Structure formats: structure tokens, C-alpha cells
C-alpha positions as CSV (number, residue, x, y, z in Angstrom):
1,M,111.4,144.7,166.6
2,R,114.4,143.2,165.0
3,E,116.8,140.6,166.8
4,L,120.3,141.1,167.0
5,V,122.4,137.9,166.9
6,T,126.2,137.9,168.3
7,E,128.5,134.8,168.3
8,R,126.8,133.6,171.7
9,L,123.9,135.9,172.3
10,L,120.4,136.4,170.7
11,L,118.6,139.7,171.8
12,R,115.2,139.7,171.2
13,G,112.1,141.3,172.4
14,F,110.7,141.1,175.6
15,V,108.0,138.7,176.5
16,P,106.1,137.9,179.9
17,D,110.2,137.4,181.2
18,V,108.8,138.8,184.4
19,E,110.5,136.5,186.8
20,A,114.2,136.6,184.6
21,V,114.2,140.1,184.5
22,H,113.0,140.5,188.3
23,A,116.2,138.1,189.1
24,Y,118.4,141.1,188.1
25,A,116.4,144.0,188.5
26,G,115.5,143.1,191.9
27,D,119.2,142.3,192.6
28,P,120.8,145.5,194.9
29,E,124.2,144.7,193.7
30,V,123.2,144.5,190.0
31,C,121.6,148.2,190.7
32,R,124.5,149.2,192.7
33,Y,125.5,151.9,190.3
34,T,121.9,152.6,188.5
35,D,119.3,155.2,188.8
36,W,116.8,152.6,189.2
37,G,116.1,149.6,191.4
38,P,116.2,147.5,193.4
39,N,112.7,146.9,191.7
40,T,110.0,145.4,193.8
41,P,108.2,142.6,191.7
42,A,105.6,145.3,190.3
43,Q,108.4,147.4,189.5
44,S,109.9,144.5,187.3
45,Q,106.4,144.2,185.8
46,A,106.0,147.8,184.9
47,F,108.9,147.3,183.3
48,I,108.0,144.7,180.9
49,D,104.8,146.3,180.4
50,D,106.4,149.6,179.4
51,V,108.9,148.0,176.8
52,C,106.2,145.6,175.1
53,A,103.7,148.4,174.9
54,A,106.6,150.6,173.2
55,P,106.8,151.0,169.3
56,A,109.2,148.9,168.0
57,A,111.6,151.8,166.4
58,G,110.2,155.0,166.4
59,E,111.7,158.2,166.0
60,L,113.0,159.2,169.7
61,E,111.6,155.8,171.2
62,P,114.0,153.6,172.9
63,V,114.4,150.2,171.4
64,T,115.1,147.6,174.1
65,W,116.2,144.1,173.7
66,A,116.1,141.1,176.4
67,V,119.6,140.0,176.5
68,T,119.4,136.0,176.5
69,V,121.8,133.5,176.3
70,A,120.5,129.6,175.5
71,G,117.0,131.0,175.8
72,N,117.4,132.4,179.2
73,V,117.1,136.2,179.9
74,V,120.4,137.4,181.4
75,G,120.0,141.0,181.0
76,A,118.9,143.9,178.8
77,C,120.2,146.6,176.1
78,S,118.8,149.5,174.5
79,V,119.1,152.3,172.5
80,T,117.3,155.3,172.4
81,V,117.4,158.2,169.6
82,T,118.2,161.2,171.2
83,S,118.5,163.6,168.0
84,V,117.1,162.4,164.5
85,E,118.7,165.8,163.0
86,H,122.4,165.2,164.6
87,R,121.9,161.5,164.4
88,R,122.7,161.3,168.1
89,G,121.2,158.8,170.1
90,V,122.3,156.9,174.0
91,M,122.7,152.9,174.7
92,G,122.8,151.3,178.0
93,C,123.1,147.7,179.2
94,V,122.8,145.6,181.9
95,V,123.4,141.8,183.3
96,A,122.3,139.8,185.9
97,R,125.2,139.1,188.1
98,A,125.4,135.3,187.7
99,H,126.3,136.1,184.3
100,W,128.7,138.8,184.9
101,G,132.7,138.2,183.8
102,R,131.7,136.0,181.0
103,G,131.6,138.8,178.5
104,Y,128.0,139.2,177.8
105,A,127.8,142.7,178.2
106,T,130.5,143.8,176.1
107,E,128.9,141.3,173.2
108,A,125.5,142.5,173.8
109,A,126.6,146.5,173.4
110,A,129.0,145.6,170.7
111,G,125.7,144.2,169.1
112,V,123.6,147.3,169.9
113,L,126.5,149.8,168.9
114,R,126.5,148.2,165.7
115,F,122.4,148.4,165.3
116,A,122.8,152.2,166.1
117,R,125.0,152.9,163.4
118,A,124.0,150.5,160.5
119,D,120.3,150.6,161.1
120,L,119.5,153.9,162.9
121,G,121.9,156.0,161.0
122,L,123.5,157.3,163.9
123,V,126.6,158.9,164.3
124,R,127.3,159.8,167.8
125,V,126.4,157.2,170.3
126,E,126.8,158.4,173.9
127,A,126.8,156.0,177.2
128,T,127.1,157.1,180.5
129,C,128.4,155.1,184.0
130,R,129.2,155.9,187.6
131,P,132.8,156.7,188.2
132,G,133.0,153.8,190.3
133,N,131.5,150.8,187.8
134,V,135.1,150.1,186.8
135,A,133.3,146.8,184.7
136,S,131.0,149.1,183.0
137,Q,134.1,151.5,182.0
138,R,135.7,148.6,180.6
139,V,132.7,147.7,178.8
140,L,132.4,151.1,176.9
141,E,135.9,151.0,176.0
142,K,135.9,147.3,174.6
143,I,133.6,148.5,172.3
144,G,135.7,151.5,171.3
145,M,133.7,154.2,173.2
146,Q,135.8,156.7,174.7
147,R,135.8,158.2,177.8
148,E,134.7,161.9,177.4
149,G,134.6,163.5,180.6
150,L,133.1,163.8,184.1
151,L,129.5,165.1,184.2
152,R,129.1,166.4,187.8
153,S,125.6,165.8,189.5
154,H,124.5,164.1,186.5
155,L,121.5,162.3,188.2
156,L,119.7,162.0,191.6
157,V,120.0,158.3,192.6
158,R,118.6,157.1,195.6
159,G,118.1,160.8,196.9
160,R,121.5,161.6,196.5
161,R,123.5,163.4,193.8
162,E,125.7,161.4,191.5
163,D,128.3,161.8,188.9
164,S,128.5,160.2,185.7
165,L,131.6,159.3,183.2
166,L,130.5,160.4,179.4
167,F,131.8,157.6,176.5
168,A,131.0,158.2,173.0
169,A,131.5,156.5,170.1
170,V,131.6,158.8,167.0
171,D,131.7,158.0,163.0
């Protein structure tokens, strides 16, 4: 897996980072707007097992990085090619609550978007977030994504149908 380096961050492959992952993935506030979590320790371990076993960058395989600051895991970012033919993909990012408000999500997401365009050759990269997640909306806008619409009843989240906002960056 190719590492991504930004001004303050190193995005690298996951190693047995279970405690650090569980610190954010088990936090109900971090998971408030996600369709996963809060994780049990076993679910955080399963996530690490899955991303460590995944191929580095195959067709339609997600590429998931650990977002690190000074060697410490503070979150995760990923990109998945959803259509090779149409050069389209989707990305996502999560950061531990203790590191909110420092610009790490914006910096990591911008690095992943650059990778998606330059290394994967994607022309369209999408991301979604819940309508109530104003911080994620701001991150997506800061990295140059535009809000395209509302996906009604998009996901089943903890037994409830939830809407999503659709953002995209198009070259």
C-alpha cells in the first residue's frame, strides 16, 4: 500500500492498531452519523483483520489508510473504485473525537482525493454524510467537493432509515 504524506499527517496501512481504532470506533459520539458502530472490541479487531487482509489496490477493492499524527493513529480514510469503466469512486474518512477541530479530517480527505485522481485516475469521486453532520459537510466542501443532492432513505442505520447528502468532486 502506498503511504500518503500531508503537511502534518502520514496515511499508512493498518498494522495491529486495535486499541487506537477502538478508541474512535467504540465512541458513540464519533459513530453518531455513521452506519457502523459503536464497535465492540471484537468488531474493531475484525475491521483491522479485514483491512490488513485486503489487497493493496486492486480493481473495486477499497484502499484504507490509518491516519496518523506523530505515529499515533487518529482515524481512517478510504477510497473505493466503484466503476473502472466510468472512472468513478467513493471515499470516506473518520477521526477520533480527541482530534476534532484540528483540520486533520480535511487534510486526510484532501490527500485521499488527490490519490484517487492522480493514482487511480478517477474522474468522479463521491462522498456521503448525514444531513445533521455539519462538520463532515464542511470537510467535503473544503476539499472542493460540491453538494449534489439528498439521497432519501439511503441507509439503514441501527434499525432506522436515514437520508444522506451526496457530495462529489468531478474533473
